[in-house]
N, C-alpha and C positions, 0 to 999 in steps of 0.2 A: 501279512507281508506278501508281496508279489514275488513268486519264485521264477517267473518267466519274464524276460525283457519285452517291453513294448517298443516298437520302432516303426519308421516309415519305410514302405517298400515303394520304390520309384521305378516306373516303367518307361522305357525309351519311346520316342516317337519315331521319326523317319530314320534315326541312326541305325536301327536294326536291319534295314535293308541295304546298307552300304557294304562295300567290300571290307575284308578283314582289316586292312591297313587303315582305310578311311574311318572305319568304325572305332578303332582304337584311338585315333587322333581326336575324333569328335567326342568320344566318351571322356577323354582327358580334359577337354575344354569344358564339357558339361559338369564334371565333378568339381573343377575349379570354380565354375560360376555358381554352383550350389553353395559352396563354401563362402564365396564372396557375398552372396545375397544374405546368408544366415548371419554373417558378421555385420553386414550393413544394417540389418534390423536388430542388432544387439542381442543375438542369441550367443551367449558366452561359451557354453560347454556343449559341444556336439562332436560327433564323429561321422564322417561320410566314407563309405566303402563301396566297392564294386565287385559283383560276381557275374561276369559276362554280360547278360542282358538285363540285369537288375542292379539298382543302386539302393543302398540301405543307409538311412540316416537315424542315428540314435541320439537322443537328447531328452532332458527332463522337461523341455518345453515343446512337447510333441504337437499340440494343437496349433500353436503359433507357427512352428516350422512347416506344418502341412499347408497353412494358409499362404505362407511366403512362397514355398516351392511351387504350389499349384498356380498361383497368380502371377509370379514374376520370373519364372525360369523357363525360357524356351528350350525345346528339345525333350520336354517331358510329356508323355501321353496321358498318364494317370498316376494317382498316388493312393495308397491304402495304409491306414494305421493297422499294424499287424502285431500279433503275439508270436514270438519265436520260441520254439521248443525242439528237443531232439526228435528225430523222425520215427522213433519207435512207436508202435501202435498204442501202447499203454500210456506213453507220455502225451500223445495227441488227445486221447480220451480224458486224461487228467486235466488238461487245459480246458477242454470243453466243459467238463463237469464243474470246475472251480470258477471259471471266468465267463463262460458264454451261455450256459444253460438257462440261467434266469431270463436273459434277453430273448433267447430262441423261443421259449415257451410262452412268451407274451403274444406270439403270432399264431395264426391258425394253420399255416402251412409252411413248409421249408423244403430246401433242396441242398445237396452237398455237391460241390464241383471240385474236382481234384486235378492238379497238374503235377507232373513229376519230371525231375531231371536227375539222372543217375540210376544206380541199380538198387532195387529194394525187394524184399520178400513178398511184395504185393503189387498188383497192377493199379492203375488209377481207378478203374471201375470197381475193383475189389475193395479198395480203401473207402471209396464213396459209399458203397453198400454197407460195409462194416460200421462206418461212423453213423450212417443213417439209422441202422438198426439200434445202435447204442443210444442215440438220441430218443428214439421212440420208446425204448425200454425205460429210460430215465424219466420220461414224460408221460408214462402210461396213464396217469390220472388226468391228463389234460386232453382237450379236443384238438390234438395235433396230428397232422397228416403230411405225407410226402406229396409234393406237387412239382414235377420236373419241368412243367411248361411255364407256369406263372406263379412261382412261390412268393409268399409275402416276405420271407427271409431266406437269403442264400448264404450258406457258409462256404467260403472259398478256402481251399487248402493247397498251398504250393509246397511240394516236397522237393528239396534241392540237396541231393547227397545226404548228409547226416543231419540236416536241419529241416524243420517244417515251419511254415508261416501260415497262420490262421487269421482270416479277416472277413468282414461282412460287406464293407462299402468301398467304392472306387470314386475318388474325386478327380474330375477332369483337369488335365493340365493345359498349358498353352499350346502344346504341339510344336511342330516346326523343327528348327535346327538350333544348336547352341549358339548363343550370342558371341560374335567375334570370329566365327568360322568363315564368313563371307567378307566381301569388300565393303567400302564405305559408300553410302548413298546420300544425296542431298534431298531433303524433304522441305517443300514449300508449304507454309501454313497461312491460314487466314483467320484462325480463331474459332472454327466450327468443329463440331463433334466428329465429322468425317475426317478431319485432320488427325485427331487422336487415333482414329481407326487405322489410318495410313501409317502413323508412327508405330503403333503396336504391331501392325502387319510386318513391317520391315524388321522390327525387333524380333518377331517370331521367326523370320527367315534367316536369322543369324547375322544381320548386317549391323555395322556401326553407323551412326547417323550424324549428319550435320543438319540442323534445323534452322530454317531462315524465314523471317517474315518481313514484308515491306510496310507493315503497320507498326506503330510504336508499341512498346511494352505495355503502356497504360491502357491500350485498347483491349487487352486480354484480361479475362476474369482470373481470379486467383486459382480456381480449381484447374483451369486449363494450363496455367503456368506450372502448378505443382505437379501435374501429370507429366509434362514434358521434362521438367528438371529431374524428376525421379527416374524416368526411363534413361536419361543421359547419365545419371549417377550410377545406374546399374550396368552401364557399359564401362567396364573398368579402364578401358583405354581411351575414354573420352573425357573431356572436361567441359563444363557448361560455358566457361568463358570463351572457349575456342569454337564450340559447336552448337551454341544457341545464339543466333544473331538477329538483331532487329536493325534493318537497314532503311534509314529514312533519306534516301538519296534522290536527287533531282535528275539523275541520269536515267536513261532508258532502262526499264525494269528487266527486259530480256538480256540486255548487255551486262547488267549486274549479276543476273543468274548464271550466265555463261562464265563470267569471271570467277565467281564463287565456286562453281563446279570444277573449274580447273585448279584453283588454289587449294581446295579441300581434297584433291585427289579422289574425287568421287567416281564411281563406276556407272551411276545412273541418277536420274532426277525423278522424284516421286511427287505427285500433286493430286489434288482432288479434281474431279471431272469439271467442276465449275471453273477452276483456274485454267485447266487444260483447254477448255473451249475458248478462253480469252486469248491465249498466247500460242496455241499450237502452230499457227501458220508462220510464226517468227522463229521457231526452234529448228536448229539444223537436224536433218534426218540421221546424222552420224551418232547422235547421243541417244542412248536407251532411255525411254520415258515410260514410267510405270504409273498407271492410274487405277489403283486397286478397286475403287468404288464403281468403275465401269464393268469390271470383270465379275465382281460378286458383291452382295450386300454387306455393308460393314457389320462387324460382330460387336454390337454395342453391349452385349451381355458381359463379355470379358472386360470391356472398359469399365462398366459399372461395378464389376467385382473388384477391380483395382481401386476405383474411386472410393468404394465403401471402406477399404482398408486404410487408405491414406488420409481420408477426411477427418 
């Protein structure tokens, strides 16, 4: 029987550098969006809590929750599956001996990294040294050594007041800002993978989106549409009927774009560089235009991660 709870430790992205009032507001949005996404993907029993710069998610479906939060929740820098225990030294040693030692000793080298928040009878360096000695003692029959430069295995320990959290890996999150904390943007799409990168980029920046194509729905493959519809579903204030539009109009395309921009109360228009080069001369300079794939290479790895989950 497991005496120590396993949970997710979620780290903030850009939220941590905001002012106190803004950070509290963004954190509240982020907590609600984590709950929304877990519900959306049918995780029935979970708890989400916050301790200043950390969010904790407890659930019996830990692996699934980690995949969801890392792939679909903007504002998250990284996530770790952790073991929680009291911050007393003997309790930490007990967790290591019962639940981590077998894995640690399958490697040839290790390191212990400690972070602390609060007052404790040890410093971070003292705890790291004590735990490192303890592991070496318990693994004396193995060819195990300490390597602080490039260890095969790193044991992270976060001590926060009366609790300690032990983990080994960090899963990268989407980064950016919580969805819904910024205004609405209009995204123009043509069915290319760069369009998905633009949609994801705006989602990462906290925007709600209206997505528009001047090609018919039948011109788009199923994977492309599934991606768009999922991102819209995960924006709790959006609806696919209102914010995914296929306009087969005979009117001037730029005229339709400007009309939709106004009707959707958007703050900017987003498009690929291919489309931008076609219509840039016809767009008024008073409207903010974002062309992400001119500024930076599209992050197809994060798109592929999402597609792997939803396919």
